[in-house]
N, C-alpha and C positions, 0 to 999 in steps of 0.2 A: 446523514448522509458517509459527510466527508470525514468524519471518526469513523467511521466500521471501514470506509477506501485505503486510510492510512492503517487499520491497525490490519484490514488484511494485506496490505502489501507488507510494510514488514515484517507477522506473521510468516508471508511467503516469503521474504527477503533471508529470513534468519534461515532460515532450511536450504537457500541455495533453489529458490524457486522464480529469482527472478532478473529480467537481465539486464539491467544498467533499472531504469525507470520504467522497466515496461515484464509485466505478467500476464500469463492466465489467473481472469475468472471469471471461471464454469459458474457462472447464477444470471437467474433472468431479473429485469426487475421488479417480475413480482417474489418473487426468494427475498431478492431485497426490501420487498415491502414488508413479506415478515417478520422480518429479521427482526427490523423494527420500528412496527406499528402502523404504516400512515401505507396509504393507497401508492398502488402500483402508479397511478395518475401523478402522485406530488410525485412519487421517484421520480420519471421521467423529465418532468418539470427541473428538478433538482439538477440532476444528473448538462438538464442543460443549459443552467444556470451556471457547471461546475465549467464544463465544453466552453459556454462565451466567457467565461474571465480566465479561457484560456490555461484555465488546473488540467485538467485531465483529460482522455478524449475513451471511451467505453464503446467502443467497435465488434460488434458481438461478442465472442470471448475472452479479449483483448485490450485489457486497461495500461491505454498509458498516461502517466504522470509528465507533466513541463515541471509544474514546478511543485515540485516535494517543501519546502517552506514558506510558497503560499498555500497551500492546502494543508498541511499544519498546521496555519493562523487563521484562517475560516473554521476549523474545522478545530481551533483549542488542547489539540494534540500535544502532547509530550509520551513520548515511544518511553521512558523512562518507569511506569506501573508497570510493566511486557514481559522487564524481568532479563530482557535477552543481549547477553554481550554484542549482537555486532546492534543494535537499536542503537546505539550510544555513540557512531558512528557512519549513521546514515546520511547524515548531510555532506557527508566526502560526496566527491566523484565513485562511483559505481563500478566503472572504470580500474579503477588501485588500489579493492579490496579485491584481497584467493574469500570462498565461497565458502559459506559460515565453517562448516565442515572441516576447510586446509586449513584454518584460521588456527583451529584448536586442535590438529596434528601439530602447526608449526608453534604453538606455544606448548604442548605437552602434555598436550590432553589425550583422554581416550576416542574413538568415533562413536 
């Protein structure tokens, strides 16, 4: 579960759809359960554990990651396999970084 949350966050961030450590996650617990092959009850318990550990908050469709490095550690997640330019800078403060497409334009790339 933590790995999926990390991957979704990094992918959303790479396309400019996150705001700091916040993003919209328009999926239900049942959808998460189907995606990783566990029961919806287990998804709920796992989300409760992640909340209790102060790693994330998922309210409705809004995800807040309170401790990205901690979440990555729990998930054994290394973003390099995603091959996203933005992933390598994910541990920096989000406010210091331009959105992904602006960074590409500043580097001389095409959008």
